[in-house]
C-alpha positions in Angstrom: -8.1 28.2 -80.1 -6.5 31.9 -80.7 -8.4 35.3 -81.7 -6.3 38.0 -82.9 -8.0 41.6 -83.6 -7.0 43.7 -86.8 -8.8 46.5 -86.1 -12.4 47.5 -86.8 -14.6 44.3 -86.9 -11.8 41.8 -88.5 -10.6 38.9 -86.6 -8.9 36.1 -87.2 -9.8 33.0 -85.5 -7.3 29.9 -85.4 -7.2 26.7 -83.9 -4.4 23.5 -85.3 -6.0 20.9 -87.2 -9.1 23.4 -88.2 -9.6 25.9 -91.2 -8.9 29.7 -90.3 -11.3 32.3 -90.2 -11.1 36.1 -91.3 -14.4 37.8 -90.3 -15.1 41.4 -92.1 -11.9 42.5 -93.7 -12.0 46.1 -94.1 -10.3 48.1 -97.1 -7.5 49.8 -94.9 -8.1 52.9 -97.0 -11.7 53.8 -96.3 -12.0 52.8 -92.3 -8.2 53.5 -91.6 -5.7 50.7 -89.9 -3.1 48.6 -91.8 -3.2 47.1 -95.0 -4.3 43.5 -94.3 -2.2 40.8 -95.0 -4.0 37.9 -93.5 -3.9 34.1 -95.0 -7.6 32.0 -94.1 -9.6 29.3 -95.7 -12.8 30.9 -94.7 -13.9 35.0 -95.0 -17.1 35.9 -93.3 -18.7 38.7 -94.0 -21.6 40.4 -92.4 -22.6 43.3 -94.6 -21.5 44.6 -98.2 -19.4 47.5 -97.1 -15.9 48.9 -97.9 -15.5 48.6 -94.1 -16.7 44.8 -93.9 -16.6 43.1 -97.4 -12.9 43.7 -98.5 -12.5 40.0 -98.8 -9.3 40.6 -101.7 -7.4 41.3 -98.5 -7.2 37.7 -97.7 -5.4 35.3 -99.5 -5.7 31.6 -99.5 -9.8 31.8 -99.3 -11.8 28.8 -100.3 -14.9 30.1 -99.0 -16.6 33.2 -98.8 -19.9 33.5 -96.3 -22.3 36.2 -97.1 -25.6 35.3 -95.9 -27.9 32.9 -94.0 -27.2 28.7 -93.6 -25.1 26.4 -91.8 -21.7 25.3 -93.1 -19.1 22.8 -92.3 -15.8 23.9 -93.6 -12.4 22.1 -92.2 -14.0 21.2 -88.8 -15.5 24.7 -87.9 -19.4 24.3 -87.8 -20.5 27.9 -88.8 -24.0 29.0 -88.6 -24.8 32.1 -90.3 -28.2 34.4 -89.1 -29.5 37.0 -91.4 -30.8 39.8 -88.9 -33.5 42.5 -90.0 -31.9 45.5 -91.9 -30.8 48.3 -89.4 -33.0 50.4 -87.1 -37.2 50.0 -87.3 -37.5 53.5 -88.6 -39.1 54.5 -92.2 -35.3 54.4 -93.4 -34.2 50.9 -92.4 -35.2 50.0 -96.0 -32.1 51.8 -96.7 -30.1 50.3 -94.7 -27.6 47.1 -95.6 -28.9 44.0 -93.9 -26.8 42.2 -91.5 -25.3 38.5 -91.0 -24.4 37.3 -87.7 -22.2 34.6 -87.7 -21.6 31.5 -84.8 -18.2 29.6 -85.5 -18.3 26.5 -83.3 -14.4 24.7 -82.9 -15.1 21.6 -81.3 -17.4 22.8 -78.8 -16.2 26.5 -78.2 -18.5 28.8 -79.3 -17.7 32.4 -81.1 -20.5 34.9 -82.2 -19.6 38.1 -84.5 -22.3 40.0 -84.6 -21.4 41.9 -87.6 -23.1 45.6 -87.6 -25.9 44.7 -85.3 -28.2 48.0 -84.7 -31.0 46.5 -82.4 -31.1 44.9 -79.6 -31.7 40.8 -81.2 -35.4 39.7 -80.9 -36.2 36.1 -78.8 -35.7 34.3 -82.1 -32.3 35.5 -82.9 -31.0 34.7 -79.5 -32.3 31.2 -80.1 -30.8 30.3 -82.9 -27.5 32.2 -81.5 -27.3 29.4 -79.0 -24.7 28.9 -76.3 -21.9 32.1 -76.6 -19.0 31.7 -74.9 -17.1 34.6 -77.0 -18.9 37.2 -78.2 -17.6 39.7 -80.1 -19.9 42.9 -80.3 -19.3 46.5 -81.3 -19.9 49.0 -79.1 -18.8 52.2 -80.8 -22.1 53.1 -82.2 -22.3 54.5 -85.9 -23.7 52.1 -88.1 -23.5 49.5 -84.9 -24.6 49.2 -81.4 -23.5 52.3 -79.0 -22.6 51.6 -75.6 -25.6 51.2 -73.8 -27.3 48.9 -76.5 -24.0 46.2 -76.8 -24.1 46.5 -72.8 -28.0 45.1 -73.1 -27.4 42.6 -75.7 -23.9 41.1 -73.0 -26.4 40.9 -70.5 -29.4 38.8 -72.7 -26.7 36.6 -74.3 -24.3 36.0 -71.2 -21.1 35.0 -72.9 -18.6 33.8 -70.8 -16.4 36.4 -72.4 -16.5 39.7 -74.2 -14.3 41.2 -76.8 -15.4 44.7 -77.9 -14.9 45.7 -81.8 -15.9 49.0 -84.0 -14.9 51.5 -81.5 -12.6 54.8 -82.1 -9.0 53.7 -81.9 -5.7 56.5 -82.5 -5.5 54.7 -86.2 -9.5 54.4 -86.8 -10.7 57.0 -89.8 -14.4 56.3 -89.0 -16.0 58.6 -86.5 -16.7 56.0 -83.7 -17.5 56.5 -79.7 -14.5 55.6 -77.7 -14.3 51.9 -75.6 -14.1 53.6 -72.4 -18.5 54.4 -72.6 -19.0 50.5 -73.2 -16.7 49.5 -70.1 -18.9 52.8 -68.2 -21.9 50.7 -69.2 -20.7 47.7 -68.0 -19.5 48.7 -64.8 -16.0 48.7 -65.2 -12.8 51.0 -65.2 -9.8 50.8 -67.7 -8.7 47.5 -68.8 -5.5 46.2 -69.9 -5.2 45.4 -73.5 -3.6 41.9 -74.4 -2.2 41.0 -77.6 -4.7 38.0 -78.8 -6.5 35.7 -76.6 -6.0 32.3 -76.2 -9.3 30.3 -75.7 -9.7 26.6 -74.0 -13.2 25.0 -72.8 -11.7 24.7 -69.4 -10.4 28.3 -68.8 -13.8 29.8 -69.5 -14.7 32.2 -66.9 -17.7 31.5 -64.8 -19.1 35.4 -65.0 -18.9 37.1 -68.0 -15.6 38.9 -68.7 -14.8 41.8 -70.9 -11.5 41.3 -72.6 -9.8 44.1 -74.7 -7.7 43.3 -77.7 -4.6 45.6 -79.2 -5.4 45.7 -83.1 -2.6 43.8 -84.7 -0.1 45.5 -87.1 1.5 43.7 -89.8 
């Protein structure tokens, strides 16, 4: 399967003979980047915000998933897990709820953590199951900061980690840089790549961080 990043928390997951998924499509006027011109059967939305729920940007969609449940669409098994709203502070009630999604493409699992803000609970970790590829916010703002993101990685032990939701030259949202997260992971600069092709036989034994370039249409 192939994973392509379009900026912020928006990815496209494709595999021949399976439905295509787009995660958290954004309104570029709000978050920056180029306007999305994508096609997919499935759109998943972690929470209701212009930077994550602009499903109009994706053409050809037959299913828009916004809440918890288990789904099988076009050969893809999807588990959606609702997490407690935002932080555990007094303001938590005012914060949007967040949905985590796990996509199973013929035994390769990809987890998208949306705008997760807190370390997941034991039951959330168990619900996520084995994660081969983890799409994780690392830039703070309304999502995990670098230190918390590194903690979540050590908790879930995925084969591959792809950071998202961080500061870039085209982002309008005020977020922290990717370097903070790489430092927390004990890594230096990583050469970015246009997309990631994942095969079961190609999964690394040790957790590996992969940095993607955001695609411009």
